[in-house]
Backbone as a chain_set.jsonl record, in Angstrom:
{"seq": "MKQSIEHSAAQLEDFNKYLLWFVYACIIYSIIGFTWGAVMGGVPAFRYFVDYSAHGRLITLAHGHINLLGWVEMAIFAALYYVVPTVSRRQIYSVRLVKIHFWMHNFGLIGMVVFFLSAGLIGGLGSGENTEKVVSHLLAFVGMFGMLVLSANIIWGYNLYKTTKVGWQKPL", "coords": {"N": [[-125.058, -37.688, -73.261], [-125.779, -35.256, -73.725], [-127.102, -34.846, -71.207], [-124.596, -34.934, -69.602], [-122.62, -32.939, -69.82], [-124.2, -30.949, -68.829], [-124.849, -31.724, -66.837], [-122.007, -30.897, -65.463], [-121.841, -28.85, -66.02], [-124.127, -28.117, -64.421], [-122.105, -28.587, -61.907], [-119.991, -27.135, -61.726], [-120.895, -24.067, -61.157], [-122.225, -24.864, -59.198], [-119.332, -25.289, -58.005], [-118.103, -22.647, -58.032], [-120.051, -20.798, -56.615], [-119.305, -22.156, -53.827], [-117.01, -21.749, -54.224], [-117.489, -19.001, -53.827], [-118.299, -18.426, -51.416], [-116.559, -19.232, -50.08], [-114.833, -16.721, -49.466], [-116.841, -14.966, -49.137], [-117.316, -16.098, -46.442], [-114.385, -15.061, -45.111], [-114.639, -12.405, -45.537], [-116.27, -11.651, -43.467], [-115.485, -13.548, -41.376], [-112.953, -11.788, -41.104], [-113.535, -9.336, -40.346], [-114.981, -9.299, -37.939], [-112.821, -10.359, -36.555], [-111.723, -8.266, -36.703], [-112.663, -5.843, -34.994], [-112.851, -7.595, -32.875], [-109.972, -7.446, -31.932], [-109.75, -4.56, -31.791], [-111.896, -3.601, -30.106], [-110.517, -5.162, -27.788], [-108.406, -3.847, -27.263], [-108.324, -1.531, -28.07], [-110.36, -0.63, -25.275], [-110.307, -0.404, -21.711], [-111.279, -1.5, -19.793], [-112.135, -4.398, -20.59], [-109.147, -5.311, -21.781], [-107.883, -5.271, -19.958], [-109.17, -7.483, -18.21], [-108.54, -9.752, -19.744], [-106.054, -9.5, -19.929], [-105.052, -9.912, -17.468], [-106.861, -11.277, -15.797], [-107.446, -14.973, -14.596], [-108.035, -16.751, -16.835], [-107.95, -15.237, -19.052], [-106.2, -14.944, -21.838], [-107.119, -16.837, -22.889], [-109.4, -15.318, -24.135], [-108.066, -14.52, -25.504], [-106.952, -16.478, -27.416], [-109.313, -17.536, -28.532], [-109.79, -15.146, -30.194], [-108.11, -14.877, -31.727], [-107.872, -17.443, -33.331], [-110.24, -16.839, -34.487], [-108.801, -15.474, -36.104], [-107.176, -16.299, -37.962], [-107.998, -19.118, -39.217], [-110.444, -18.36, -39.784], [-110.594, -15.662, -41.477], [-107.777, -16.016, -42.946], [-107.222, -18.48, -43.124], [-109.554, -18.175, -44.782], [-109.447, -17.089, -46.889], [-107.057, -18.455, -48.179], [-108.268, -20.932, -48.564], [-109.833, -20.239, -50.502], [-108.497, -19.319, -52.05], [-106.679, -21.726, -53.582], [-108.577, -22.995, -54.282], [-109.546, -21.824, -56.815], [-106.566, -21.478, -57.927], [-105.693, -23.676, -57.834], [-106.941, -25.943, -60.206], [-106.962, -24.126, -61.89], [-104.23, -23.652, -62.913], [-103.695, -26.494, -63.807], [-104.683, -27.236, -65.07], [-107.873, -28.874, -65.044], [-110.945, -29.851, -63.512], [-112.095, -29.484, -60.449], [-111.909, -31.648, -58.521], [-113.83, -32.621, -56.885], [-117.051, -31.758, -55.762], [-118.569, -31.815, -53.799], [-116.676, -32.959, -51.871], [-115.702, -30.179, -51.544], [-118.037, -28.248, -50.512], [-118.506, -29.784, -48.713], [-116.02, -29.772, -47.247], [-116.151, -26.541, -46.551], [-118.67, -26.44, -45.07], [-117.56, -28.244, -42.773], [-115.909, -26.944, -41.829], [-116.378, -24.92, -40.949], [-118.432, -25.095, -39.513], [-116.592, -25.899, -36.996], [-114.92, -24.297, -37.139], [-116.674, -21.865, -35.836], [-117.61, -23.302, -33.34], [-114.922, -23.825, -31.881], [-114.673, -21.032, -31.088], [-116.781, -20.167, -29.536], [-116.443, -21.694, -27.491], [-113.464, -21.372, -26.471], [-114.183, -19.121, -25.923], [-116.135, -19.08, -24.017], [-114.95, -20.587, -22.292], [-112.922, -19.116, -21.378], [-113.922, -16.471, -20.771], [-115.957, -17.682, -17.865], [-114.296, -18.248, -16.706], [-112.883, -16.498, -15.966], [-114.291, -14.929, -14.267], [-115.516, -17.024, -13.077], [-113.595, -18.658, -9.874], [-111.682, -20.741, -7.899], [-111.798, -24.727, -7.491], [-114.486, -25.713, -8.897], [-114.708, -24.093, -11.25], [-112.072, -24.36, -12.506], [-112.439, -27.155, -13.098], [-115.12, -26.632, -15.422], [-114.323, -25.058, -16.977], [-111.883, -26.852, -18.019], [-113.352, -28.672, -19.026], [-115.237, -26.831, -21.209], [-112.336, -26.374, -22.483], [-111.986, -28.818, -23.618], [-114.378, -29.28, -25.19], [-112.928, -27.536, -27.35], [-111.141, -28.74, -28.442], [-112.707, -31.185, -29.423], [-113.861, -29.947, -31.467], [-111.611, -28.782, -33.064], [-110.4, -30.572, -33.78], [-112.962, -31.465, -36.062], [-112.258, -29.032, -37.938], [-109.41, -29.19, -38.642], [-110.327, -32.03, -39.826], [-111.244, -31.337, -41.794], [-109.704, -29.455, -43.427], [-108.147, -31.09, -44.268], [-109.574, -32.558, -46.214], [-109.579, -30.939, -47.669], [-107.163, -30.418, -48.624], [-106.625, -32.875, -49.847], [-108.696, -33.081, -52.084], [-107.655, -31.184, -53.716], [-105.362, -32.878, -54.157], [-106.292, -34.419, -55.184], [-107.239, -33.568, -57.549], [-105.502, -32.155, -59.443], [-104.108, -34.776, -60.321], [-106.766, -36.228, -61.04], [-108.635, -35.466, -62.046], [-111.272, -33.773, -63.444], [-109.746, -33.772, -66.817], [-110.041, -30.593, -68.721], [-110.255, -28.961, -71.921], [-107.902, -27.158, -73.52]], "CA": [[-123.961, -36.775, -73.724], [-126.571, -33.835, -72.923], [-127.427, -34.831, -69.343], [-123.583, -35.078, -68.65], [-122.954, -31.148, -69.789], [-125.347, -30.502, -68.369], [-124.379, -32.529, -64.968], [-120.47, -31.068, -65.226], [-122.213, -27.189, -66.069], [-124.289, -27.449, -62.638], [-121.139, -28.819, -60.79], [-119.218, -25.853, -62.113], [-121.981, -23.571, -61.118], [-122.003, -24.933, -57.716], [-118.466, -25.031, -57.331], [-118.059, -21.343, -57.904], [-120.537, -20.762, -55.506], [-118.766, -21.963, -53.036], [-115.189, -20.367, -53.788], [-117.457, -17.097, -53.629], [-118.932, -18.383, -50.135], [-115.018, -18.993, -48.696], [-114.502, -15.517, -50.36], [-117.726, -14.077, -47.966], [-116.527, -15.836, -44.961], [-113.299, -14.743, -45.032], [-114.873, -11.159, -45.401], [-116.918, -12.207, -42.284], [-114.428, -13.417, -40.007], [-111.809, -10.103, -41.096], [-114.222, -8.082, -39.675], [-115.199, -10.081, -36.476], [-111.714, -10.543, -36.115], [-110.205, -7.08, -36.814], [-113.443, -5.339, -34.291], [-112.904, -8.241, -31.222], [-108.994, -6.812, -31.588], [-109.855, -3.514, -31.301], [-112.474, -3.781, -28.235], [-109.89, -5.842, -26.725], [-107.243, -3.424, -27.593], [-109.094, 0.219, -27.01], [-111.4, -0.574, -24.231], [-109.099, -0.963, -20.972], [-111.178, -3.131, -18.712], [-111.822, -5.431, -21.648], [-108.115, -5.672, -21.971], [-107.696, -5.379, -18.361], [-109.674, -9.093, -17.55], [-107.916, -10.296, -20.921], [-104.069, -9.954, -19.675], [-105.025, -10.495, -15.949], [-107.822, -12.547, -15.413], [-106.941, -16.347, -14.678], [-108.403, -17.853, -18.425], [-108.242, -14.451, -20.19], [-105.624, -15.853, -22.648], [-108.217, -18.241, -23.995], [-110.73, -15.099, -25.052], [-106.958, -14.173, -26.934], [-107.31, -17.667, -27.83], [-110.227, -17.091, -29.751], [-109.924, -14.158, -31.209], [-106.323, -15.529, -32.644], [-108.113, -18.269, -33.998], [-111.507, -16.365, -35.785], [-108.637, -13.8, -37.38], [-106.568, -17.432, -38.999], [-108.316, -20.345, -39.634], [-111.565, -17.093, -40.149], [-110.297, -14.643, -41.982], [-106.85, -16.309, -43.521], [-107.417, -19.96, -43.617], [-110.672, -18.866, -45.84], [-108.969, -15.744, -48.003], [-106.449, -19.197, -48.565], [-108.487, -21.995, -49.695], [-110.719, -19.733, -51.478], [-107.479, -18.283, -53.51], [-106.471, -22.178, -54.26], [-109.483, -23.959, -55.362], [-109.348, -21.438, -58.043], [-105.515, -21.586, -58.74], [-105.249, -24.926, -58.135], [-107.653, -26.122, -60.648], [-107.091, -23.252, -63.318], [-102.561, -24.054, -63.389], [-103.638, -27.863, -64.133], [-106.098, -27.049, -66.211], [-108.887, -29.549, -64.846], [-111.508, -29.118, -63.254], [-112.22, -29.68, -59.39], [-111.957, -33.268, -58.335], [-114.902, -32.902, -55.981], [-117.366, -29.884, -55.718], [-118.804, -32.554, -52.707], [-115.332, -32.385, -51.28], [-115.805, -28.72, -51.496], [-119.446, -28.379, -49.624], [-118.311, -30.545, -47.054], [-114.743, -29.016, -46.21], [-116.746, -24.852, -46.411], [-119.692, -26.266, -43.794], [-117.162, -28.805, -41.495], [-114.731, -25.811, -41.768], [-116.82, -23.293, -40.77], [-118.716, -25.124, -38.002], [-115.819, -26.617, -36.245], [-114.248, -22.569, -35.662], [-116.907, -20.998, -33.939], [-117.099, -24.23, -32.033], [-113.486, -23.741, -30.734], [-114.185, -19.653, -30.623], [-117.432, -20.415, -28.885], [-116.024, -22.805, -26.692], [-113.057, -20.581, -25.796], [-114.397, -17.388, -25.517], [-117.064, -19.378, -22.871], [-114.214, -20.729, -21.119], [-111.888, -17.544, -21.461], [-115.392, -15.428, -19.859], [-115.881, -18.373, -16.825], [-112.855, -19.172, -15.753], [-112.246, -15.306, -15.437], [-115.132, -14.571, -13.839], [-114.461, -17.651, -11.483], [-112.788, -19.128, -8.677], [-112.166, -22.659, -7.545], [-111.953, -25.891, -8.027], [-115.108, -25.631, -9.833], [-113.928, -23.529, -12.312], [-111.085, -25.098, -13.04], [-113.319, -28.068, -14.052], [-115.712, -26.328, -16.292], [-112.849, -25.029, -17.752], [-111.21, -27.916, -18.634], [-114.515, -29.236, -19.692], [-115.221, -26.799, -22.648], [-111.611, -26.628, -23.033], [-112.353, -30.695, -24.307], [-114.623, -29.138, -26.38], [-112.318, -27.254, -28.251], [-109.805, -29.674, -28.856], [-113.511, -31.645, -30.531], [-114.133, -28.585, -33.013], [-110.575, -28.087, -33.869], [-110.826, -31.491, -34.867], [-113.391, -30.937, -37.23], [-111.1, -27.763, -38.838], [-108.318, -30.255, -38.927], [-110.525, -33.344, -40.491], [-111.717, -30.342, -43.182], [-108.362, -29.342, -43.934], [-107.612, -33.062, -45.117], [-110.418, -33.156, -46.979], [-109.247, -29.646, -49.01], [-105.602, -31.31, -49.52], [-107.287, -34.078, -50.565], [-109.226, -32.658, -53.203], [-107.113, -30.682, -54.834], [-104.04, -33.085, -54.7], [-106.749, -35.717, -56.855], [-107.875, -32.601, -58.93], [-104.579, -32.597, -60.174], [-104.296, -36.423, -60.652], [-107.301, -37.032, -62.188], [-109.822, -34.116, -61.935], [-111.44, -34.053, -65.304], [-108.906, -32.614, -68.248], [-109.915, -29.258, -69.367], [-109.748, -28.743, -73.478], [-106.57, -26.543, -73.971]], "C": [[-124.819, -34.818, -73.35], [-126.526, -33.586, -71.334], [-126.421, -34.254, -69.048], [-123.153, -33.744, -68.899], [-123.531, -31.037, -69.294], [-125.215, -30.148, -66.815], [-123.442, -31.056, -64.619], [-121.32, -28.911, -65.19], [-122.678, -26.668, -64.657], [-122.952, -27.51, -61.674], [-120.329, -27.717, -61.49], [-119.668, -24.717, -61.702], [-121.744, -23.404, -59.352], [-120.809, -24.911, -57.585], [-117.812, -23.877, -57.191], [-118.735, -20.556, -57.329], [-120.071, -20.791, -53.984], [-117.493, -21.754, -52.934], [-116.472, -18.659, -53.452], [-117.736, -17.348, -52.099], [-117.275, -18.561, -49.454], [-114.669, -17.839, -49.1], [-115.354, -14.301, -48.97], [-117.082, -14.03, -46.459], [-115.133, -15.633, -44.31], [-113.71, -12.675, -44.706], [-115.611, -10.415, -44.046], [-116.074, -12.12, -41.2], [-113.448, -12.541, -40.001], [-112.541, -9.521, -40.083], [-114.699, -8.1, -38.282], [-113.758, -10.073, -35.884], [-110.878, -9.397, -35.549], [-111.275, -6.399, -35.586], [-113.008, -5.892, -33.058], [-111.441, -7.162, -31.129], [-108.842, -5.477, -31.747], [-110.675, -2.983, -30.412], [-111.523, -4.034, -28.033], [-108.781, -4.537, -26.334], [-107.785, -1.277, -27.356], [-110.16, -0.355, -25.996], [-110.413, -1.732, -23.085], [-109.874, -2.227, -20.121], [-111.081, -4.228, -19.282], [-110.466, -5.862, -21.477], [-107.427, -5.705, -20.599], [-107.838, -6.747, -17.844], [-109.028, -9.973, -18.57], [-106.798, -10.793, -20.216], [-104.242, -10.523, -18.568], [-105.331, -11.321, -15.138], [-107.475, -14.273, -15.321], [-106.684, -17.148, -16.116], [-108.099, -16.136, -19.18], [-108.022, -14.773, -21.399], [-106.644, -16.445, -23.668], [-109.324, -16.911, -24.936], [-109.609, -14.809, -26.187], [-107.106, -15.097, -27.849], [-108.499, -17.849, -29.651], [-110.341, -15.759, -30.537], [-108.685, -14.269, -32.163], [-107.132, -16.421, -34.151], [-110.121, -17.837, -35.266], [-110.348, -15.59, -36.428], [-107.843, -15.351, -38.242], [-107.164, -18.357, -39.516], [-110.567, -20.159, -39.941], [-110.794, -17.178, -41.806], [-109.156, -15.094, -43.668], [-106.86, -17.431, -44.581], [-108.975, -20.08, -45.011], [-110.258, -18.317, -47.236], [-107.58, -17.546, -48.658], [-107.037, -20.343, -49.74], [-109.41, -21.487, -51.017], [-109.035, -19.487, -53.372], [-107.154, -20.367, -54.486], [-107.353, -23.299, -54.588], [-109.649, -23.064, -56.702], [-107.852, -21.291, -58.878], [-105.285, -22.654, -59.208], [-105.614, -25.601, -59.636], [-106.834, -25.303, -62.438], [-105.312, -23.396, -64.439], [-103.37, -25.28, -63.891], [-105.095, -28.307, -64.775], [-107.614, -28.184, -66.266], [-109.177, -28.848, -63.889], [-111.906, -29.791, -61.877], [-112.504, -31.321, -59.698], [-113.286, -33.768, -57.618], [-116.039, -32.083, -55.521], [-117.855, -30.428, -54.449], [-118.4, -32.437, -51.681], [-115.661, -30.914, -50.796], [-116.647, -28.258, -50.199], [-118.577, -28.659, -48.322], [-117.045, -29.791, -46.463], [-115.5, -27.371, -45.956], [-117.361, -25.639, -44.993], [-118.607, -27.135, -42.459], [-116.635, -27.944, -41.04], [-115.394, -24.957, -40.508], [-117.37, -23.654, -38.979], [-117.819, -25.989, -36.531], [-115.495, -24.621, -35.961], [-115.224, -22.561, -35.188], [-117.152, -21.766, -33.652], [-115.964, -24.349, -31.417], [-113.965, -21.962, -30.164], [-115.462, -19.511, -30.052], [-117.009, -20.987, -27.322], [-114.726, -22.013, -26.102], [-113.254, -19.128, -25.529], [-115.377, -17.813, -23.777], [-116.115, -19.946, -21.273], [-113.352, -19.55, -20.827], [-112.645, -16.825, -19.954], [-115.298, -16.067, -18.351], [-114.943, -18.909, -16.06], [-111.656, -17.169, -15.236], [-113.197, -14.64, -14.756], [-115.067, -15.437, -12.868], [-113.287, -17.69, -10.926], [-113.402, -20.211, -7.853], [-111.703, -23.779, -8.437], [-112.664, -26.395, -9.263], [-114.991, -25.074, -11.453], [-113.293, -23.973, -13.077], [-111.848, -26.267, -14.138], [-114.187, -27.876, -15.235], [-114.677, -25.717, -17.276], [-112.025, -25.972, -18.293], [-112.139, -28.591, -19.253], [-114.636, -28.775, -21.223], [-113.579, -26.304, -23.655], [-111.593, -28.164, -23.942], [-113.335, -30.286, -25.906], [-113.872, -28.614, -28.065], [-111.309, -27.472, -29.114], [-111.334, -30.691, -30.332], [-113.677, -30.663, -31.989], [-113.081, -28.396, -33.852], [-110.234, -29.128, -34.561], [-111.209, -31.766, -36.116], [-112.481, -29.933, -38.13], [-110.282, -28.673, -39.269], [-108.617, -31.148, -39.977], [-110.919, -31.94, -41.931], [-110.695, -29.635, -44.027], [-107.389, -30.654, -44.798], [-108.464, -33.691, -46.07], [-110.184, -31.73, -48.351], [-107.828, -30.581, -49.73], [-105.783, -31.804, -50.107], [-107.375, -33.947, -52.095], [-108.874, -31.751, -54.196], [-105.365, -31.594, -54.804], [-105.129, -33.977, -55.722], [-107.164, -34.733, -57.429], [-106.726, -32.655, -59.927], [-103.928, -33.587, -60.857], [-105.226, -36.671, -61.438], [-108.702, -36.106, -62.091], [-109.649, -34.671, -63.664], [-110.55, -32.921, -66.123], [-110.182, -31.774, -68.886], [-109.248, -29.528, -71.027], [-108.381, -27.61, -73.005], [-107.237, -25.462, -74.973]], "O": [[-124.417, -33.737, -72.921], [-126.147, -32.682, -70.589], [-126.525, -33.219, -68.39], [-123.362, -33.123, -67.857], [-122.585, -30.651, -68.606], [-125.332, -29.195, -66.045], [-123.845, -30.224, -63.805], [-121.145, -28.057, -64.321], [-122.297, -25.728, -63.96], [-122.742, -26.651, -60.817], [-120.032, -28.574, -62.322], [-118.747, -23.908, -61.807], [-121.362, -22.504, -58.603], [-120.713, -24.213, -56.576], [-116.933, -23.833, -56.331], [-118.291, -19.408, -57.327], [-120.277, -19.924, -53.135], [-116.864, -21.595, -51.888], [-116.152, -17.575, -52.966], [-117.381, -16.401, -51.397], [-116.948, -18.005, -48.405], [-113.45, -18.008, -49.104], [-114.898, -13.398, -48.269], [-116.658, -13.157, -45.701], [-114.841, -15.993, -43.17], [-113.161, -11.931, -43.894], [-115.597, -9.24, -43.677], [-115.872, -11.217, -40.388], [-112.915, -12.37, -38.905], [-112.05, -9.255, -38.985], [-114.802, -7.098, -37.574], [-113.616, -9.764, -34.702], [-110.009, -9.3, -34.683], [-110.465, -6.306, -34.664], [-112.749, -5.126, -32.129], [-111.551, -6.158, -30.425], [-107.671, -5.114, -31.863], [-110.341, -1.934, -29.861], [-110.938, -2.954, -27.955], [-108.417, -4.352, -25.172], [-107.511, -0.302, -26.656], [-111.176, -0.379, -26.691], [-110.009, -2.888, -23.203], [-109.462, -3.354, -19.849], [-110.286, -5.092, -18.912], [-110.433, -6.969, -20.94], [-106.353, -6.279, -20.42], [-106.948, -7.262, -17.167], [-108.961, -11.141, -18.188], [-106.523, -11.957, -19.925], [-103.714, -11.624, -18.408], [-104.756, -11.923, -14.231], [-107.2, -14.709, -16.439], [-105.729, -17.832, -16.483], [-108.113, -16.357, -20.391], [-108.941, -14.951, -22.198], [-106.782, -16.424, -24.891], [-109.905, -17.18, -25.987], [-109.862, -14.802, -27.392], [-107.361, -14.787, -29.013], [-108.468, -18.077, -30.86], [-111.094, -15.594, -31.496], [-108.521, -13.684, -33.233], [-107.055, -16.209, -35.361], [-110.723, -18.35, -36.209], [-110.726, -14.928, -37.394], [-108.132, -15.32, -39.438], [-106.759, -18.511, -40.668], [-111.476, -20.966, -40.134], [-110.564, -18.0, -42.693], [-109.382, -14.798, -44.841], [-106.7, -17.544, -45.796], [-109.377, -21.007, -45.714], [-110.535, -18.785, -48.34], [-107.37, -17.464, -49.869], [-106.724, -20.62, -50.897], [-109.631, -22.048, -52.091], [-108.836, -19.505, -54.587], [-107.338, -20.463, -55.699], [-106.969, -24.36, -55.08], [-109.909, -23.708, -57.718], [-107.795, -21.064, -60.087], [-104.878, -22.94, -60.334], [-104.628, -25.831, -60.336], [-106.425, -25.758, -63.506], [-105.084, -23.333, -65.647], [-103.99, -24.799, -64.839], [-105.977, -29.16, -64.87], [-108.301, -28.3, -67.282], [-108.608, -27.895, -63.358], [-112.129, -30.979, -62.108], [-113.035, -31.942, -60.619], [-113.75, -34.906, -57.682], [-115.678, -31.586, -54.454], [-117.674, -29.568, -53.587], [-118.996, -32.048, -50.677], [-115.853, -30.672, -49.604], [-116.142, -27.964, -49.115], [-118.174, -28.001, -47.363], [-117.064, -29.275, -45.345], [-115.253, -27.018, -44.803], [-116.731, -25.542, -43.94], [-118.771, -26.773, -41.293], [-116.675, -27.845, -39.814], [-114.916, -24.529, -39.458], [-117.112, -23.126, -37.897], [-118.273, -26.467, -35.492], [-115.759, -23.926, -34.979], [-115.281, -23.104, -34.085], [-117.143, -21.231, -32.543], [-115.935, -24.989, -30.365], [-113.671, -21.615, -29.02], [-115.558, -18.293, -29.9], [-117.389, -20.54, -26.239], [-114.901, -21.942, -24.886], [-112.535, -18.271, -25.016], [-115.336, -17.143, -22.745], [-116.304, -19.861, -20.059], [-113.295, -19.214, -19.644], [-112.278, -16.689, -18.787], [-114.731, -15.376, -17.504], [-114.847, -19.711, -15.131], [-110.607, -16.845, -14.679], [-112.871, -13.464, -14.598], [-114.658, -15.045, -11.775], [-112.251, -17.089, -11.212], [-114.497, -20.545, -7.398], [-111.361, -23.796, -9.62], [-112.217, -27.04, -10.211], [-115.186, -25.669, -12.512], [-113.62, -24.103, -14.256], [-111.868, -26.31, -15.368], [-114.156, -28.751, -16.1], [-114.441, -26.203, -18.382], [-111.393, -25.583, -19.275], [-111.715, -29.24, -20.21], [-114.403, -29.481, -22.204], [-113.5, -26.017, -24.849], [-111.004, -28.225, -25.021], [-113.199, -30.669, -27.068], [-114.058, -28.976, -29.227], [-110.786, -26.86, -30.044], [-111.158, -30.832, -31.542], [-113.579, -30.881, -33.197], [-113.195, -28.001, -35.013], [-109.818, -29.021, -35.715], [-110.505, -32.135, -37.057], [-112.044, -30.423, -39.172], [-110.443, -29.017, -40.44], [-107.831, -31.334, -40.906], [-110.556, -32.194, -43.08], [-110.896, -29.298, -45.194], [-106.43, -30.857, -45.543], [-108.355, -34.791, -46.612], [-110.551, -31.689, -49.525], [-107.618, -31.126, -50.814], [-105.313, -31.605, -51.227], [-106.654, -34.377, -52.997], [-109.486, -31.511, -55.237], [-104.365, -31.082, -55.308], [-104.829, -34.188, -56.897], [-107.837, -35.236, -58.328], [-106.88, -33.105, -61.062], [-103.254, -33.366, -61.863], [-104.975, -37.244, -62.498], [-109.804, -36.654, -62.106], [-108.917, -35.262, -64.458], [-110.613, -31.692, -66.095], [-111.135, -32.311, -69.45], [-108.181, -30.071, -71.315], [-108.167, -27.527, -71.795], [-106.522, -24.687, -75.609]]}, "num_chains": 1, "name": "protein.A"}
């Protein structure tokens, strides 16, 4: 009995650590996204490149994804990871799934942003058929990393759903 109590305490400590990591990631992504937006709007040469180069819109998409999937979603994840177990009076169904969700989502998001940005820069600076081919290949990687983000979000939803149904019941 003592070992299972210690195990539960260790799991709760791990869960709280990851809950805070979602908050920290939210803060980091918001600073990156807000700075990126200020630079895009405030530096005329960069704004012109984004607005008028062949693939400049991809840089805007990278910026949008860092904001939406980074700071907004991370804040929502952290809030609901806290609220759902509290309201349902149950411990999180799987701390392991929380960890997988965190790393999979971050890896997928960073991959999406890097490949959106690369495609926007290469597509904006280059010209010709070869440039279009390179951009389309880079966008294929965006899609692959996007599938990681989608999978992570499905894991998150599943974990919260299972928490409300079969999570370890907390005493009243």
